[in-house]
C-alpha positions in Angstrom: 81.3 9.6 101.1 81.5 6.0 102.4 79.0 4.7 104.9 80.3 4.6 108.5 78.0 2.3 110.4 77.4 2.0 114.1 77.2 -1.8 113.8 74.4 -3.4 115.8 73.7 -0.4 118.0 70.1 0.8 117.9 68.1 3.4 119.8 66.6 0.8 122.1 69.9 -1.0 122.8 70.9 -0.9 126.4 73.8 -3.3 126.3 76.5 -0.9 125.2 78.3 1.7 127.4 77.5 5.0 125.7 81.0 6.4 126.5 82.6 3.6 124.6 80.2 4.0 121.7 80.8 7.8 121.6 84.6 7.5 121.7 84.7 4.7 119.2 82.3 6.3 116.7 84.0 9.7 117.1 87.4 8.3 116.5 86.2 6.3 113.4 84.7 9.5 111.9 87.8 11.6 112.6 90.1 8.9 111.2 88.0 8.6 108.1 88.1 12.3 107.5 91.8 12.5 108.1 92.4 9.6 105.7 90.2 11.1 103.1 87.8 8.2 103.2 84.9 10.7 103.8 84.6 14.3 102.9 85.0 16.7 105.9 82.8 19.2 104.2 80.1 16.7 103.4 80.2 15.4 106.9 79.9 18.9 108.3 76.8 19.5 106.2 75.3 16.3 107.6 76.3 17.3 111.1 74.6 20.6 110.7 71.5 19.0 109.4 71.3 16.6 112.4 72.0 19.5 114.8 69.0 21.3 113.3 66.9 18.2 113.6 67.9 17.7 117.2 67.2 21.4 118.0 63.8 21.3 116.4 62.9 18.2 118.5 64.5 19.3 121.7 61.6 20.7 123.7 59.2 17.8 122.8 61.9 15.1 123.4 63.0 16.7 126.7 59.4 16.7 128.0 58.7 13.2 126.9 62.1 11.9 128.3 61.4 13.7 131.7 58.0 12.1 131.9 59.3 8.7 131.1 62.2 9.0 133.5 59.7 9.9 136.3 58.0 6.6 135.8 61.2 4.8 137.0 60.4 5.9 140.6 64.0 6.9 141.4 66.0 10.2 141.2 69.0 8.4 139.7 69.1 5.2 137.6 70.9 3.5 134.8 69.3 2.8 131.4 70.1 2.7 127.7 73.9 2.6 128.4 74.0 5.7 130.6 73.0 7.2 133.9 69.9 9.4 134.3 69.5 11.9 137.2 66.2 13.8 137.8 67.4 17.3 138.8 66.1 20.8 139.1 68.3 23.1 136.9 68.2 26.6 135.8 66.4 28.1 138.8 65.2 31.6 137.9 63.8 34.4 140.1 61.4 37.1 139.0 62.1 40.3 140.8 59.4 42.4 139.1 56.9 42.0 141.9 59.3 42.7 144.8 58.3 46.4 145.1 61.9 47.2 146.2 62.8 50.8 145.4 66.5 50.2 146.0 66.6 47.3 143.6 64.9 49.4 140.9 67.4 52.2 141.5 70.3 49.8 141.1 68.8 48.5 137.9 68.6 52.1 136.6 72.3 52.7 137.6 73.3 49.4 136.0 71.7 50.4 132.7 73.4 53.8 132.8 76.8 52.1 133.4 76.2 49.6 130.6 75.6 52.5 128.2 78.8 54.3 129.4 80.8 51.0 128.9 79.4 50.6 125.4 80.2 54.1 124.5 83.8 53.7 125.8 84.2 50.5 123.9 83.0 52.3 120.7 85.6 55.0 121.4 88.4 52.5 122.0 87.6 50.6 118.8 87.9 53.9 116.9 91.5 54.4 117.9 94.1 53.9 115.2 97.4 52.8 116.6 97.5 54.6 119.9 96.3 57.8 121.5 97.5 60.0 124.4 94.8 61.0 126.8 94.5 62.6 130.2 92.6 60.6 132.8 90.0 62.0 135.2 92.9 62.1 137.8 95.0 64.3 135.5 97.4 61.6 134.6 98.7 61.4 131.0 98.4 57.8 129.6 98.6 56.2 126.2 95.6 54.0 125.3 95.4 51.4 122.6 92.6 49.9 120.6 91.3 46.5 121.7 92.8 43.4 120.3 90.4 41.9 117.8 90.1 38.1 117.7 87.9 35.9 115.6 87.4 32.3 114.7 87.3 31.1 111.2 84.3 28.8 110.6 81.7 27.9 108.1 78.2 29.3 107.9 75.8 26.7 106.8 72.2 27.3 106.0 69.4 25.1 104.7 
């Protein structure tokens, strides 16, 4: 595997437009894979390794980056080749202390319906070819199994 370098661009470099860097670097990698200059499988292994590293660091990096961004004194600013916006995202509500009987009844109904749907999906998956059934309205219909789709991929573990 040849070395593809991101010439003169370092973590602290703020002179480069990140979009240009991303597009250029991505294109270089894709072209090198297509031309056989680098191994697609070897690159995939390295990619998976870096994704695992980023995931392992995510919480600590997110916290540190948020704290640092707050020192800029603005909700939106440009730095390190990109734009940063301090936002509130992923608002969640905890309904457990609402003491609302109707809400609890609806949750119970929802769980019962989810079970019925799951059971029906299991039945539909068991159909071989097609099956004639009579609906709750007395109508004769032909039902078919669901269409199964999947994506071929690689499972990589370390």
